[in-house]
N, C-alpha and C positions, 0 to 999 in steps of 0.2 A: 558209231551206229550208221547203218546204211541209209542213204537218202530215201529209199522206198519205205523204210520203217518210220522215219520222220513224217513222210507224207501220209502213211497209214494212221499215225497218231493224230495228225491234223484233221483227217477226215472223221475219225471217231469223235474228236472234241467238237467239231462243227456239228455233227449229227446230234450229240448230246445237248449242245447249246440250243439248237433249233427245237429239239424235242421238249426241252424245259420251257421254252417260250410258248409252245403250242399244245403241250400235253393237257388232257382233260383234267378237271378238278379231281382230287382224291375223295373217295367215298368210303366212309368207315363201315365195317361190318359189325352189326350189333346182334340182337337176338330176337326175343319174342317167341311165344309158344302157341301152338294151335291145339284145339280140342274139338272133336266131333260131339255135338250135343244131341242131335236127333238124326236118324237115318231118313225119316220121312216127315216133313212138315205138312204133307198133303197137297200143298200148292207150291208154286214157284214165286216167291214174293218179289214183285217189281216196285212195291211201295212199302215203306216201313216207318213207324213212328213209336218212340218210347212214350209211355203214358205215366202220369204221376202215381199210378198204382204199382209201378214196377212190372207192368205187363207191356207187351209190344203188339201193336196192331200191324198185321201183315195182310196184303191182298194182291191179287193180280187182276184178271178180268173174267167176267162170267162166260164168255164164248171162246175160251181157249180149248174147250173140249171137256172130257170127263177127268176131274182131278182124282187124287188118291186119298180123299177124305170125304166121307158122306155127311150130309146134313142130318140133324135129328129128324125123325119121321114127321113130327108136327111142323117142321119148317120147310118141308119140301113143297116147292111151287109146282102145281100141276101144269103150268105153262112152259116149264123148262123141259129140255130134252133129257136131262138127267137130274139126279138128286145129290150131286156132289157139290161141295162148298168151294168158294173161290176167295174166301176171307177167313182168317183164323186169328185168334188172340193167343199169344204165347205168354205163359206165366214163367218168369225168370226163376222164381223161387222153387217151383216144383218141376221145372223143365218139361212142361206139358202144354198141349195146345187144345183149344176149343173152337170148333167150327162155327162160323157165323154166316148169315144170309145176306147176299147181295143180289138185288133184282136188276140193277141198271149197270151199264157198261162203264167201268172205271179205267179203261185202257189209257195210259199216258195222261193221267189226271194229276192233280196237285192238292196241297192242303197245308194246314198248320195247326198247332195246338193252341186252343183259345185260352184266354186268361182264366176262365172258369175251370179249366182242366180237361175239357172234352175236345176231341178231334173234330174239326170241321174240314171236310174233304170236298173238292169242287171239280166239276167238269168231267170230261172223259170223251168217249167216242159215240157218234150216232145219236140215238135218243137219250143217251146219258150225258150229253155235252152241256146241258143247262141245269143238270141236277146238282143239288147240294146234299151232302150226306153227313150226318152227325153221329158220333159214337162216344158214349160215356161208359167208362170201364166199370163193370161189376160182374158178379158171378152169373147173372141171368140177362145181362144187357145184350142188345143187338143193334144193328144199324137202323137209324131213322132216315128215310130217303125223301127229299123235298123236291117235287117237280117245279120247274121254272124258278128255282132259287137264284139263278143267274139271269142277267139280261142278255148276254151273248153266249154263244157256244164257246167253251174253253177246252181246247185240246193242246197239250204241251204248253200250258201257261205256268206262271210262277206266282206263288203266294208269299206274303210276309205280314207279320203282325205289326201294327202301327202304334204310335204312342197313346192313342185313345182306346186301344184294345180291339179295333176293327181289323179285318184282313183287307189288304189290297190284293187284287188278282190282276196280273199284268200279262197281256198278250195272248198267245196261243196261235195255232195255225190259221193264217189269214185274218187275224184280229190285231189291229194296230191301235189298241186302246186299252183302257183299264176300268175296273169297277171295284166297288167295296162290298163287303159282307160282314155283319148283317146290314141290311138296307135301313136307312134312317127314315125313309118315306116311300110310299108306293110309286111316287113320281120320280124317284132317283134315276139318273141316266148314266151312260158310260162317258168316258173322257178320252179324247183323242191323244195319241202319243206318236207323232210323226217319226220319231227316232226308230221305232220298230219297223216302219216301212222302209226307212233309209238303210237299215242294216240287213234287209232281206236280199239275198243273192239268188241265183238260179237254183241252188240247192237248199235254200232257206238259211240255215246256219244262224238264225236268230231266235230259235225256239228254246223254251226254258231259259229265258234271259237271267243271267246272274244278277241278283238284286240283294242289296244290303241297306239297312237303315243307318245313315250317317248320324253322328252325335249332334249335328245341328238340326235334325228333324227332317232333312231332305233324303232322297233315295239315291244310292249309287247303283247305276244300272249299266251292265256290260252286255253287249250283243255283237256277235260275229268277231270283230277285232278291235273295237274301241268302246268307250263308255261315256256316260254323262252323269252329272249331278243334277237331280230333277226335283223341283218343287211340285209335288203332286196336288197340292191344294190350289195353287195358282196356275197349274198346267204350264209350267215354264222351265226351260233348261237354264240352270244356273251356271254350269261350266261344262265344256266339252273336253274330254281327256284325249291325249294323242293316240293314234293308232299304235297297237303293239308292234314292235319291230318284227319284220317278216311279213306282216299283214295276213297271217294265216287265221282261218276261222277257229273259234274255240267253243262255240255253243253247238247244240244239237242240230244236225246229226254228226257234225265233226267231233263234238262231245269231248272237250276237256272237262276240267273241274275247277272250282274256285272256292275261296274262303276269305272271310274277313279275319285278319290276324288279331290276337288278343288286344283288347282295349284296356290300357293301363290307367287307373284312376290315381289322381294325386290332388289333394286339396280341393276336391269337388269338381275337378276338371279332367278331361280325357287328354292323354298324350297323343302321340302320333297315331294316325289312322292309315293302316296299310291293307291293301288287298293283294292276294297272290293268286294267279291263274296258271294252271299247269296242264300240259299235255294237249290232246286234241289231234287233229289230222290236217295235213297240208291241203292247200287249195286243190280242187278237182278230185279229191280222194273219193267223195261220194259217187261222182260220175264214173270214176275208174272202177270202183267196187261193183257197180251195177254191171260192168262188162267183165267181171271176174279178175280184175287186177287190184290187189290189196296193198296199197301203199303203206310204207312204214309210218307209224304215228310220230307225233312231235315229242322230242325229248327236252323241251325247254319250258321254263316257268317265267312268267313276267310278273314282276313285283313293282307296285307303284304306291308311293306315299301320297294318298289323295288329299291329305291335310296340308300339303305344301302349296304355297302360292303358285308355283310353276312346276307341277309334278312331271316327272320323267319315269319311263319304264326302265327297270334294271332287269336284265335277262340272266337267268341261271340255267345250268344244264343238269338235268336229272341223271341218275345212274342208268336209266333205260327209257326208251320211248314208251308212252302209255296213252291209249285212247280208251274211253269209257271207264276211267278210273274214278274213285271217290276220294275226296279230301275231307277228313274228319278231324275236328278240333278235339284234342285230348285234354283231360282236366289239368295237366301240368303245363299247358301252354304250347306243347308241341303239336304238330299236324301229322296225321297218318294218311299216306297215299296207299290205296288198296284197291283190288279188283282190276278188271280191264284186260285189254289185249295190246299186242305190239303192232298189229297191222289192221287196216280196214277202218270202218266207221260204224256208227250205230245203225241198226236196222236188221231186218230178218236175214240171218246167215251172211252178214257182211263184215264180220270180224274174224281174224285169224291170229293164231299164236298167243294163247293166254299168258298174261304176266302173273306169275304165281308169287313173286316176292313183293311184300309190302315195303314201303320206304317211310322212314321217319324224317320229317323236316323240322329242324330246330331253328326257328326264325331269329333268335337272338345270337346265334353263332356268327362268326366272321364269314364273310362272303367266301364261297369255295369250300366250306367245311360244314354245310348245313344238312347234308343228306346222309342217312344211315340205312343201308340195305338190311332188311330183316329176314328171318327164316321163312321159307316158302310154305304155302299150303300145297296140298295135293289135288285140290278141287278147282278146276277152271271156273272163273266167275266172269262170264261174258256179258252180252247184252241182257238187260233187265236183271242185273244183280244189285244188291243193296248192302249197306253197312251203317250201323249206328253205335254210339258208345253207350254203355250201361252204367248204372249207378256205381258199381264196384270198379269201374275203369276198364273192364273188358270191352272188346268191340265185337258186336254180333254181326255175323256175315251170312247172307242168305241169297237165294235166287240164282238166276241165269237161265233164261229160256230164249235163245236166239232164233227161235222158230215161230212160225205163224200160229201153230197149235202146239199142244203138248206132244213131245216126241220122247218116248221112254226107251226106244231101241238103243241099247248100249253100243251098237255098232255105228250109230249116227255120229256125225261130227258135232261134238258138244251137245249131248242129249239134255233134255229138260232136267234141271237140277233141283232135287227136293231135300237135299241134306242141309242141315243147319249146323254151323260151327262158330266157335269163338276164337278170336285172336287176343292174346294177352301180351301187351307190350312189356318190355323188360322191367318196368317199374313194378310189375306184379311178381317178379321172381322171388323165390324163397329167401335169397340173401338180402332182399330189400326190406324184409319184415322188421328188422331192428330200427329202421329209419321211418317206418310208416306211422303217420299220425292216426289216431282214432278219435273222432268227434264224440264227446260225451254230452255236451250241451251246446246249443239247444237241441231239442228232439226233432224228429221228422215233422214236416208240414208246418214249419215255423213261419209266422207272419212277419215279413220284412216291410219297412216303410221307407219311402224315398228320403234320402238325406239324413237318415237316422242310423246310429251305430248299432251293430249287432255284436254282442260279446260271445265269443266262441271258446268253450273249454275243451281242451284236447289232451290226450296222453300220447307219449312217444316212448318206446322202450329205452332209447339211448339219449344221452344229453343233447340238447337242442342249441344250435346257434341261432339267436333271434333274427339275425340278418338273412337267414336261409329259410325263413317262413313266409309264405304268401297264402292268400285266400282267393280262390277263383270261383266264378259264378257262370255256369254253363246253361244256355238255353237249349233244350232238346229239340233237334230239328226234324223236319219231315224229309225223308230221303227217297229220291227216285231219280233214275236216269242220270246218275253221276253228279247230282247237285243236292245239297242239303239246305232246304229252304228255312229261313229264319235262324240260321246257325250263327251264334255269337258267343264269345267267351270274354268275360271281364276279369281283370285282376284288380281286386278291391284295394282301396287305400287302407293300410293298417298302421301307417306311421311307424313309430318305434314302440308299439304297444305290447309286443310279446313279452310275457313275464312268467316266471315259475310261481306256482301256487301250491306245490307239493311235490313229492317224489315222482318224477316222470310226468308231472301234470302241469299244464300251462294254460294261460288264457291269451287271447288276442282280440283286439277291438277292430272289427271290419266295418268300414263306413259304407252304407248302402249307396247305390248310384243316385245321382241327384234328381233324375227325371225319367219319364218314359221315352224321351229321345235317346237316352243312353241304354236303358233296359226297359223295353215295353212291358206292360203289366203281364203277370202270369207266373208260371211255375218254372223254377230253375233248380239246378243241382249245385250246391255249394260244397267245395272241397278245401281242406287245409293241405297245403303242399309243403313238404320239408325236403330240401335238397333234391328237388324234382320228383319226389315220391309222393303221390297224392293219397289222401285218405279215401275211404269210401265216402260217397256223397250223401248229403241229406237234402231232402226236398224243402225248398222255401217258396213262399208265394209273395211276390212283391206287389204292392198296391199303393 
């Protein structure tokens, strides 16, 4: 063989060797299906919350312009320029909407589902910034709006339910403090949080701070590019976490997304506590977007085991860059990444190149094999889009209005989006029916008590491997601006309790969480999961 041929082989071998060392991780292609539910929701939901009635609260802001759904005649406020609604309640069972009345500006506000089952929504813009709004779902219910319910203006703040059932409301534009709702006394004050001032840069990037309740009762708070463990009762930083490698901002308006990974219970204790933060935009992206240069978003995720004595970030590479995406905990313990754009940042007309493919993140898979690209939607979901998981495991996807007002012109770049669709992960495929559990007992709205077992009876069409059964408990979050507030999924301790009690019928004993530190009081969806296929959920209320 000629020397030149040997040299050619050597070069090919060297190229393949280098490519093997530096090649990106492999990403599996999976599935998932999309369905258009409604052509017109009337509004473009920038805020969304699943309620224990299996209805969904959706709203945007009252001064977007004239929406595509009218208020009932008896609800029309004569002080308004029009009689269109800016809030609707979506009934999942009937696939229908009902318009609701909002008087005050809810632009970029926040909220959480209270233990009693009603939505408490806080802040907003202008005269709405100190308002608290309460909604209890029923056929004739409407918003109750409470002036001066907050001490400070709250715009781009974050809410979370605490172990005592109160909400903590953290930050907001120009607000480096927090407060509680409901108030325990008229003299109650706000509490300073210097961390919020320290993480503010020229483009802010510390708004809608990612906040999670740690099982020790303290709060995990991440803003800009690093986080803290914070004792909100003593106003004290317990631990400072390292800056995420790269130092890029991940919060609004650079707008990545974040979630607390499933908390696995064993013997009354919680195992590892992990947080994962994905996407966002590089430094200076907001400034560049203002000048018409739309930088490519970040394609990295940072994952940190906050329960470690000396926690370190582990960086992972997503299949594609994503800014303004949503991370949604699915009932089988996986995480769905959905919505968003490839370029730009959050803000009016500051995003480009919609990302239509969702991605499933499997946190228990080996490093490098955790991402699965899903089938794409045909609808861009840009700034002010939303997503939540429903009781049956579907993901409801809505919104997208990257403009200062409603823009219905189809020739516009990403016109205001009124369509409502659902994404069904592959666990809802027809061929998964033979593995799907169906919960027979207890019935819906079961009362669960801390530290007490709950016996679940379920049917499965095919034989069950007891080792492949788990029970999950999902807190329905408040979703806005790429962050799901109060989102948490628990994997309950079932020991070796799964047993057959009849043909295709089984029971499992699931131990309730030990305290409100692990699961704040309120309404949760409980699912039985068999070989990663979840049952339809049942509502439980823990107290």
